[in-house]
C-alpha positions in Angstrom: 3.7 -7.0 0.1 0.6 -5.0 0.8 -2.4 -5.4 -1.3 -1.6 -1.8 -2.4 0.2 -3.3 -5.3 -3.1 -4.5 -6.5 -4.3 -0.9 -6.9 -5.9 4.4 -6.8 -9.7 6.9 -7.8 -12.6 9.1 -9.0 -16.1 10.0 -8.3 -18.5 9.7 -11.2 -21.2 12.3 -10.7 -24.5 12.2 -12.6 -26.3 15.6 -12.8 -29.9 15.8 -13.8 -30.9 18.6 -16.2 -33.7 20.0 -14.1 -32.4 19.2 -10.7 -29.8 21.1 -8.7 -27.1 18.8 -7.3 -25.5 19.9 -4.0 -22.5 17.6 -4.4 -19.5 19.3 -5.9 -18.3 18.2 -9.3 -14.9 16.6 -9.1 -13.3 16.7 -12.5 -11.3 13.8 -13.8 -7.5 14.3 -14.1 -5.0 13.1 -16.7 -3.2 9.9 -15.6 0.3 11.3 -15.0 2.4 11.1 -11.8 2.0 14.8 -11.0 -1.8 14.3 -10.7 -1.3 11.2 -8.5 1.1 12.8 -6.0 -0.1 12.7 -2.4 -0.9 10.6 0.6 -3.9 8.3 0.4 -5.8 5.7 2.5 -7.7 2.8 1.1 -11.4 3.5 1.7 -13.0 0.6 -0.3 -11.9 -2.6 -1.9 -13.9 -5.3 -3.7 -13.0 -8.6 -5.4 -15.1 -10.0 -8.2 -14.9 -13.6 -9.5 -17.4 -15.5 -11.6 -19.8 -12.5 -11.5 -19.8 -12.3 -7.7 -18.5 -9.2 -6.0 -17.4 -9.2 -2.4 -16.4 -6.3 -0.1 -12.8 -7.3 0.9 -11.8 -4.1 2.6 -13.9 -4.9 5.7 -12.9 -8.5 5.7 -10.1 -9.4 8.1 -9.0 -12.3 6.0 -8.0 -9.9 3.1 -7.4 -6.6 5.0 -6.5 -7.0 8.6 -7.6 -4.1 10.8 -3.9 -3.0 11.1 -3.7 -2.5 7.3 -7.0 -0.5 6.9 -5.5 2.7 8.3 -2.1 2.5 6.5 -1.1 5.4 4.3 0.1 5.2 0.7 2.3 8.1 -0.4 3.2 8.7 -4.1 5.8 11.2 -5.2 6.8 12.1 -8.8 10.2 11.8 -10.3 9.1 12.4 -13.9 5.7 12.7 -15.6 5.6 8.9 -16.0 7.4 7.6 -12.9 7.8 8.1 -9.2 8.3 6.6 -5.8 5.8 5.1 -3.3 5.9 4.6 0.4 3.4 2.5 2.4 3.4 3.4 6.1 2.0 1.2 8.8 -0.1 4.0 10.4 -2.5 3.9 13.3 -3.0 0.4 14.5 0.4 -1.2 13.9 0.8 -4.6 12.4 3.2 -7.1 13.9 5.8 -6.9 12.5 5.4 -3.3 11.2 5.1 -3.4 7.5 6.5 -0.2 5.9 7.2 -0.6 2.2 9.0 1.6 -0.4 9.6 1.3 -4.1 9.1 2.9 -7.4 6.2 2.9 -9.9 5.6 3.9 -13.5 2.6 5.2 -15.3 1.5 4.5 -18.9 -0.5 7.6 -19.7 -1.9 6.2 -23.0 -3.0 2.9 -21.5 -4.1 4.6 -18.2 -2.2 2.0 -16.1 0.2 2.1 -13.1 2.9 -0.5 -12.6 4.4 -1.1 -9.2 8.0 -2.1 -9.8 8.8 -5.0 -7.5 10.4 -8.3 -8.2 7.1 -9.3 -9.9 5.9 -6.0 -11.3 2.1 -5.6 -11.0 0.1 -3.5 -13.3 -3.4 -2.0 -12.5 -5.8 0.0 -14.6 -6.5 3.5 -13.4 -10.3 3.4 -13.5 -10.6 7.0 -12.3 -8.4 9.8 -11.0 -9.6 13.1 -9.4 -8.2 15.6 -6.9 -9.6 13.5 -4.1 -9.6 9.8 -5.1 -7.9 7.3 -7.3 -9.6 3.9 -8.2 -7.4 1.1 -9.4 -8.5 -2.3 -10.8 -6.3 -5.3 -11.4 -7.7 -8.2 -13.4 -6.5 -11.8 -12.7 -5.1 -10.6 -9.3 -2.1 -12.8 -8.4 -3.2 -15.3 -11.1 -6.5 -16.1 -9.3 -8.9 -15.0 -12.0 -10.2 -12.4 -9.6 -10.6 -8.7 -10.4 -9.7 -6.5 -7.4 -10.8 -2.9 -7.4 -9.4 -0.5 -4.7 -10.4 3.1 -3.9 -7.8 5.3 -2.5 -8.9 8.6 -0.9 -6.4 11.5 -0.6 -5.7 12.6 2.9 
């Protein structure tokens, strides 16, 4: 299954007191399914192990080119659960890899769990109207932390 299961985002903006910032302020949102609803693309992904962080999004071994343009759509069923759909968009993989399923959100813990045969839980590092950043520690038992940024389309 796509590395999606590993992980969605926010922009943290620092504003100086005496300096005008031209970047718009993107407020953080509460971690509930209604705030996560939308279609996303992965725009960044890193893996960290033993203090070393590597860009894995632009690495064909981890994210083949045909997966970098896929879309991830989240819909809400309740305030704490919904459905997801991963669409093999743009450059098609062979075979095409469209995936569907359900997910649940733990608002208090700020986590999302993709419900598959081996449910995978990721921390929601940040959530805004434009991005969702997810982080999963000990990814697939490897001791690696994977952090993925999803940008709303």
